[in-house]
C-alpha positions in Angstrom: -3.0 -7.9 16.8 -4.0 -6.4 13.5 -5.0 -8.5 10.5 -4.6 -7.1 7.0 -6.2 -8.6 3.9 -5.4 -7.3 0.4 -7.7 -7.6 -2.6 -8.1 -6.1 -6.1 -5.1 -7.5 -7.9 -5.4 -9.0 -11.3 -4.1 -9.0 -14.9 -4.4 -5.9 -17.0 -2.8 -4.5 -20.2 -0.3 -1.6 -20.1 -2.1 1.7 -19.7 -4.9 0.1 -17.6 -5.9 0.7 -14.1 -6.5 -1.3 -10.9 -7.6 -0.4 -7.4 -6.1 -2.4 -4.5 -7.8 -2.5 -1.1 -6.3 -3.4 2.2 -8.9 -4.2 4.9 -7.7 -4.0 8.5 -9.4 -5.8 11.4 -8.6 -6.6 15.0 -7.0 -3.9 17.2 -7.0 -1.1 14.7 -7.7 1.8 17.0 -4.0 2.6 17.5 -2.9 2.4 13.9 -0.8 5.4 12.9 0.7 4.5 9.5 -0.1 2.2 6.6 1.9 1.4 3.5 2.0 -0.4 0.2 5.0 -2.4 -0.8 5.7 -4.6 -3.8 8.0 -7.4 -4.7 8.7 -7.8 -8.5 9.5 -11.3 -9.8 13.0 -12.2 -8.7 13.6 -8.9 -7.0 13.5 -7.5 -3.5 10.5 -5.9 -1.8 10.3 -2.1 -2.2 8.1 0.6 -0.8 5.4 2.1 -3.1 3.4 4.5 -0.9 2.8 5.4 2.7 -0.1 7.2 4.4 -0.4 8.5 8.0 -3.6 7.9 9.8 -5.3 10.2 12.3 -3.1 13.2 11.9 -4.9 16.3 13.1 -3.9 18.3 10.1 -4.8 15.6 7.6 -3.0 12.6 6.3 0.6 12.7 5.0 1.4 10.6 1.9 4.6 9.5 0.3 5.2 7.8 -3.1 8.1 6.1 -4.7 9.4 8.0 -7.6 8.6 4.9 -9.7 4.8 5.5 -9.2 4.5 9.2 -8.4 1.8 10.8 -10.5 0.2 7.4 -11.4 -0.7 5.9 -8.1 -2.8 7.4 -5.3 -3.0 6.1 -1.8 -6.0 6.8 0.5 -7.5 5.6 3.7 -11.2 5.3 4.8 -11.3 5.5 8.5 -14.9 4.3 8.7 -14.2 1.2 6.6 -10.7 0.7 8.1 -9.5 0.2 4.6 -6.5 1.6 2.7 -6.6 1.8 -1.1 -4.1 2.1 -3.8 -5.5 3.5 -7.1 -3.1 2.6 -9.9 -3.4 4.2 -13.2 -1.3 4.1 -16.4 0.0 0.7 -15.4 3.3 -0.4 -16.9 4.8 -3.9 -17.3 7.4 -3.0 -14.7 4.6 -2.6 -12.2 4.1 -6.3 -12.2 4.6 -7.6 -8.7 3.1 -9.0 -5.6 1.7 -6.1 -3.7 1.6 -6.1 0.1 0.0 -3.8 2.6 1.5 -3.0 6.0 0.5 -1.2 9.2 2.2 0.3 12.3 0.5 1.1 15.5 2.9 3.5 17.1 4.5 6.8 16.2 7.7 6.6 14.2 10.4 9.2 13.9 11.2 8.8 10.2 9.2 9.5 7.0 8.6 7.5 4.9 8.3 4.5 7.2 10.9 1.8 6.2 9.6 -1.7 5.7 11.5 -3.1 8.7 9.5 -0.8 11.0 6.1 -2.1 10.0 4.6 -4.6 12.4 1.7 -6.0 10.5 1.6 -7.4 7.0 -0.9 -8.8 4.6 -0.4 -11.9 2.5 -0.3 -9.9 -0.8 -2.2 -9.6 -4.0 -0.7 -10.2 -7.4 -0.7 -7.5 -10.1 0.3 -8.5 -13.6 0.6 -5.9 -16.4 1.1 -7.1 -20.0 2.5 -5.1 -22.8 
């Protein structure tokens, strides 16, 4: 079992920045992928960014076209924490942000939401114009 706890959400004006954190605890030794998802008000959940963990050649990352160039995903193995650095935030980035984790190899990239086994409870990000 893996427990994920998000933090770092808040309210900012357009053009501002936030850094989300996702701390993992429990049986984290086998984690292979982590991802960020968001659910805008009244809309469905969508993928934001994925990162692979423990790859010999270094982590792979994926970003939604909606955030590419503005958001950066990273992972600190020692702290067992994933981050999402969000810059140049826009009102359309307003959403509940969730982190997810998977502890087995998966044959597709990016990892679809339905494949992730563990989910956090979310942290709210609100961007005002």
